[in-house]
C-alpha positions as CSV (number, residue, x, y, z in Angstrom):
1,M,28.1,14.8,0.5
2,A,24.8,13.7,-0.7
3,P,22.4,12.4,1.4
4,V,22.1,9.0,2.4
5,A,18.9,8.4,0.4
6,T,20.4,9.6,-2.6
7,R,23.5,7.3,-2.2
8,H,21.5,4.3,-1.7
9,L,19.8,4.9,-5.0
10,T,23.0,5.6,-6.6
11,K,24.4,2.6,-5.2
12,A,21.3,0.7,-6.5
13,G,21.6,2.0,-9.9
14,L,18.3,3.9,-9.1
15,K,19.3,7.6,-9.3
16,G,17.3,9.3,-11.6
17,R,14.3,6.4,-11.0
18,V,12.9,7.3,-7.7
19,R,11.1,9.9,-6.7
20,V,8.8,11.1,-3.9
21,L,5.8,12.9,-4.8
22,S,3.8,15.1,-2.4
23,G,0.2,16.0,-2.6
24,D,-3.6,15.0,-2.0
25,F,-3.7,11.7,-3.5
26,F,-7.4,11.5,-3.6
27,E,-7.6,15.2,-5.7
28,D,-4.6,15.4,-7.0
29,P,-3.6,13.0,-10.3
30,W,-1.4,10.1,-9.5
31,P,2.0,9.8,-11.5
32,Q,2.3,7.0,-14.2
33,A,4.8,4.4,-13.0
34,E,6.2,0.9,-13.1
35,V,5.6,0.5,-9.1
36,L,3.8,2.7,-6.3
37,V,4.2,2.3,-2.9
38,L,2.1,3.1,-0.3
39,G,3.2,2.9,3.4
40,N,0.7,2.8,6.1
41,I,-1.8,4.9,4.0
42,L,-4.5,2.6,3.4
43,H,-5.4,1.8,7.4
44,D,-6.2,5.3,7.8
45,W,-9.5,5.3,5.6
46,G,-12.9,3.8,5.2
47,A,-13.2,0.6,2.5
48,G,-14.8,2.9,0.3
49,Q,-11.7,5.8,0.4
50,K,-8.9,2.3,0.4
51,R,-11.2,1.2,-2.8
52,A,-10.8,4.5,-4.2
53,L,-7.0,4.8,-3.7
54,I,-6.4,1.8,-5.1
55,Q,-8.8,2.6,-8.0
56,Q,-6.6,5.3,-8.5
57,A,-2.8,3.7,-8.2
58,C,-4.5,1.1,-10.8
59,R,-5.6,4.1,-13.2
60,A,-2.1,5.3,-12.9
61,L,-0.1,1.8,-13.7
62,P,0.6,0.1,-16.8
63,P,0.2,-3.8,-17.6
64,G,2.5,-5.4,-15.4
65,G,3.0,-2.5,-13.2
66,R,2.6,-3.1,-9.2
67,L,0.9,-1.8,-6.1
68,I,3.0,-2.4,-3.3
69,A,1.1,-1.9,0.2
70,I,2.9,-2.0,3.2
71,E,1.0,-2.3,6.0
72,N,0.0,-4.7,9.4
73,V,-2.0,-7.0,7.7
74,I,-4.5,-9.3,9.4
75,D,-4.4,-12.9,9.4
76,P,-7.8,-14.8,7.7
77,D,-8.1,-16.2,11.2
78,R,-7.9,-13.2,13.5
79,R,-5.2,-15.0,15.5
80,H,-1.9,-14.2,14.7
81,N,-0.7,-10.7,14.2
82,S,-2.1,-9.3,17.2
83,F,-0.3,-6.0,16.4
84,G,-2.2,-5.7,13.6
85,L,-5.4,-6.6,15.0
86,L,-4.7,-3.5,17.9
87,M,-3.6,-1.3,15.3
88,S,-7.5,-2.0,13.7
89,L,-8.7,-0.9,16.9
90,N,-6.0,2.3,17.3
91,M,-7.5,3.7,13.7
92,L,-10.9,3.2,14.8
93,I,-10.2,5.5,18.0
94,E,-7.7,7.8,15.9
95,T,-9.5,7.9,12.8
96,E,-12.9,8.3,11.0
97,A,-13.1,5.0,9.6
98,G,-9.7,3.8,9.0
99,F,-9.0,0.0,9.5
100,D,-6.2,-2.4,9.1
101,Y,-7.5,-5.5,6.8
102,T,-7.3,-9.1,5.6
103,G,-5.0,-10.3,2.9
104,A,-8.6,-11.2,1.1
105,D,-10.2,-7.7,1.8
106,F,-7.0,-6.4,-0.1
107,N,-7.4,-9.2,-3.3
108,D,-11.2,-8.3,-3.5
109,W,-10.8,-4.4,-3.6
110,C,-7.7,-5.0,-5.9
111,T,-9.3,-7.5,-8.5
112,E,-12.5,-5.0,-7.9
113,A,-9.9,-2.6,-9.6
114,G,-8.6,-3.7,-12.1
115,F,-5.7,-5.8,-11.2
116,S,-4.8,-9.6,-12.0
117,K,-3.5,-11.1,-8.8
118,T,-2.7,-10.1,-5.3
119,E,0.3,-11.6,-2.7
120,V,0.8,-10.7,0.6
121,V,4.6,-11.3,1.6
122,P,5.4,-11.6,5.4
123,L,7.8,-8.6,6.5
124,A,10.0,-8.5,9.3
125,G,7.8,-8.1,12.6
126,P,4.2,-7.3,12.1
127,G,4.2,-5.7,8.6
128,S,3.4,-7.3,5.2
129,A,3.7,-6.5,1.8
130,A,-0.2,-6.4,0.3
131,I,1.1,-6.4,-3.5
132,A,-1.1,-6.1,-6.5
133,Y,-0.4,-7.3,-10.3
134,K,-1.8,-5.1,-13.0
């Protein structure tokens, strides 16, 4: 019997097209891909390291590629996503410089890296998909 993830990829027609890689994303080269997904990665780091990761992603993506960051993106007024605000506080306690961020922050970092546009798509619960388009 195939592992659950493999069965789902086969049903979706993605078998052989999706890879999960491990490594040091600050040191190792990133794979060339059409879509890169970072799940709760950016909030672990300070602004400079967030910028570096976004720049790495931009270099690895072809024109038309996408970076998708699944995070607890904070609303611009910092009033509605209380979970994201508390998670940001938690990141400051548990990490050296990590924090959660707003969609405007994400847009600024991605534009600086060379992405053409961004959007934040709310997901179920407090999470969002922050998407950058190259």
